C-alpha positions, 0 to 999 in steps of 0.5 A: 455188014453194017449199014454204018461201013466204019463201025463193027462192033467187038467179037460176041457183041452188037451195035443198038441204035435205039427208038426215040421215046414219044413225049406227046401222045396222039392228040397232041398232049405232051409229057416227060417220057419215062424209060424203063431202065432193064428193058431197050427197044431199038433197030440192030445198026452192027453186029460184030463176029460170033462168040466162041464157047470156052471150047471154041465153037462159035454162038451163031447170031442169027439177027440180021441188021436193020431187025427190031429187037427188045434187049435187057440191060441189066448185062449192060452195056456201053455208049459209042456216040448215039449207038449201045454196045450189048452183048448178043446174049442181052438180046430178048426178042424180036419185034414186029415194025408197028409192036409198042412196048410198055 
C-alpha cells in the first residue's frame, strides 16, 4: 500500500517520487544541473493494481513501495503534483541507495 494513503495509481501504473537533482559539487561549487530526458531515478511512492493480459491473467509487479528505481520516460508519463505516474513496463531496474546515475 502507498505511504501516501489518499493516492493510488490506476491499473498497471505506479507513482514515482523523483530524486532531487544536485546543484552543488561536494566542494560547494554551484552549477546548473541537466536531467537526462530519457532516464529518471526516484523512489516508488505508490503502486496500482496489477496489469492484466488480454486474456485476463495478472502480470505481477513485485516492486514494493519505498524501493529506489531507474525508469525510462520514453513510453511517456503523467505528472500529478510532485509525482510521476508511469506504466509498470517503464521500470528499468532497482538501484541501491547510494547508486549514482549519470
